[in-house]
Each structure stands twice: as structure tokens, then as C-alpha cells.
TORKOL-4160 file (C-alpha; in steps of 0.2 Angstrom, whole numbers, padded with zeros to 4 digits, m for minus):
78
<pt num="1" X="0132" Y="0065" Z="m0053"/>
<pt num="2" X="0141" Y="0075" Z="m0042"/>
<pt num="3" X="0141" Y="0081" Z="m0026"/>
<pt num="4" X="0128" Y="0090" Z="m0020"/>
<pt num="5" X="0114" Y="0084" Z="m0033"/>
<pt num="6" X="0102" Y="0070" Z="m0030"/>
<pt num="7" X="0091" Y="0059" Z="m0041"/>
<pt num="8" X="0074" Y="0053" Z="m0039"/>
<pt num="9" X="0062" Y="0041" Z="m0053"/>
<pt num="10" X="0046" Y="0046" Z="m0049"/>
<pt num="11" X="0029" Y="0052" Z="m0053"/>
<pt num="12" X="0027" Y="0068" Z="m0048"/>
<pt num="13" X="0008" Y="0071" Z="m0043"/>
<pt num="14" X="m0003" Y="0087" Z="m0039"/>
<pt num="15" X="m0015" Y="0085" Z="m0027"/>
<pt num="16" X="m0029" Y="0097" Z="m0025"/>
<pt num="17" X="m0039" Y="0097" Z="m0007"/>
<pt num="18" X="m0053" Y="0110" Z="m0002"/>
<pt num="19" X="m0040" Y="0122" Z="0007"/>
<pt num="20" X="m0023" Y="0118" Z="m0003"/>
<pt num="21" X="m0013" Y="0116" Z="m0013"/>
<pt num="22" X="m0001" Y="0100" Z="m0011"/>
<pt num="23" X="0012" Y="0087" Z="m0022"/>
<pt num="24" X="0019" Y="0070" Z="m0020"/>
<pt num="25" X="0030" Y="0059" Z="m0025"/>
<pt num="26" X="0026" Y="0039" Z="m0033"/>
<pt num="27" X="0040" Y="0028" Z="m0034"/>
<pt num="28" X="0036" Y="0016" Z="m0050"/>
<pt num="29" X="0045" Y="0001" Z="m0043"/>
<pt num="30" X="0031" Y="0001" Z="m0028"/>
<pt num="31" X="0017" Y="0011" Z="m0034"/>
<pt num="32" X="0021" Y="0021" Z="m0016"/>
<pt num="33" X="0018" Y="0035" Z="m0010"/>
<pt num="34" X="0040" Y="0039" Z="m0006"/>
<pt num="35" X="0039" Y="0059" Z="m0001"/>
<pt num="36" X="0021" Y="0072" Z="0001"/>
<pt num="37" X="0022" Y="0086" Z="0006"/>
<pt num="38" X="0021" Y="0091" Z="0025"/>
<pt num="39" X="0000" Y="0095" Z="0022"/>
<pt num="40" X="0002" Y="0077" Z="0015"/>
<pt num="41" X="0016" Y="0066" Z="0025"/>
<pt num="42" X="0005" Y="0057" Z="0034"/>
<pt num="43" X="0002" Y="0050" Z="0017"/>
<pt num="44" X="0023" Y="0044" Z="0013"/>
<pt num="45" X="0023" Y="0023" Z="0014"/>
<pt num="46" X="0004" Y="0021" Z="0006"/>
<pt num="47" X="m0001" Y="0012" Z="m0011"/>
<pt num="48" X="m0005" Y="0021" Z="m0024"/>
<pt num="49" X="m0022" Y="0013" Z="m0027"/>
<pt num="50" X="m0027" Y="0016" Z="m0008"/>
<pt num="51" X="m0023" Y="0036" Z="m0012"/>
<pt num="52" X="m0033" Y="0036" Z="m0027"/>
<pt num="53" X="m0049" Y="0030" Z="m0017"/>
<pt num="54" X="m0044" Y="0041" Z="m0001"/>
<pt num="55" X="m0043" Y="0058" Z="m0014"/>
<pt num="56" X="m0058" Y="0053" Z="m0023"/>
<pt num="57" X="m0070" Y="0048" Z="m0009"/>
<pt num="58" X="m0062" Y="0064" Z="m0003"/>
<pt num="59" X="m0066" Y="0072" Z="m0017"/>
<pt num="60" X="m0050" Y="0081" Z="m0019"/>
<pt num="61" X="m0043" Y="0082" Z="m0037"/>
<pt num="62" X="m0025" Y="0071" Z="m0039"/>
<pt num="63" X="m0016" Y="0073" Z="m0056"/>
<pt num="64" X="0001" Y="0068" Z="m0065"/>
<pt num="65" X="0014" Y="0080" Z="m0068"/>
<pt num="66" X="0027" Y="0072" Z="m0072"/>
<pt num="67" X="0035" Y="0053" Z="m0076"/>
<pt num="68" X="0053" Y="0056" Z="m0076"/>
<pt num="69" X="0068" Y="0060" Z="m0063"/>
<pt num="70" X="0069" Y="0072" Z="m0055"/>
<pt num="71" X="0085" Y="0080" Z="m0049"/>
<pt num="72" X="0088" Y="0095" Z="m0038"/>
<pt num="73" X="0107" Y="0102" Z="m0036"/>
<pt num="74" X="0107" Y="0103" Z="m0013"/>
<pt num="75" X="0103" Y="0120" Z="m0006"/>
<pt num="76" X="0092" Y="0123" Z="m0019"/>
<pt num="77" X="0072" Y="0132" Z="m0019"/>
<pt num="78" X="0060" Y="0119" Z="m0024"/>
């Protein structure tokens, strides 16, 4: 890994609600949300099972986008 790059092993999840589309990242070792878009930031730290139940209860749709290592160079637009 060179300077300016960040790597994170996780599952990227796309969440669609009534007035938003956002993403969150699930850590495969702890099965918890480790990063979320600002509208979902309150979900950081929650276990995936609890997230699934909450999304179902609210009528939101969650789709796994990618299960892999995500990488980005510092300063790149997401």
C-alpha cells in the first residue's frame, strides 16, 4: 500500500428509503456497520441483523453491492 491510499475489507450495502439512497459498510469480522452515509450515520456500530430488522420494519430496501476490499486514494472524490 502506498502513501495516500486506504483499504477496508467489508461489504458495501445500498439502502433505499422513501426519500434517500445511501450506503453503508459492514465489517465481515464483527458483522457490524463500520461506516455509513450521513443520513444513516446513527447506524454505525449496529449489528447487521439489527439493521436488517429495522430496514424491513421501515419498508426500506437494502441490497449488497459488493463484498470485497474497497480502496480509495486520499483526495479522490467518492
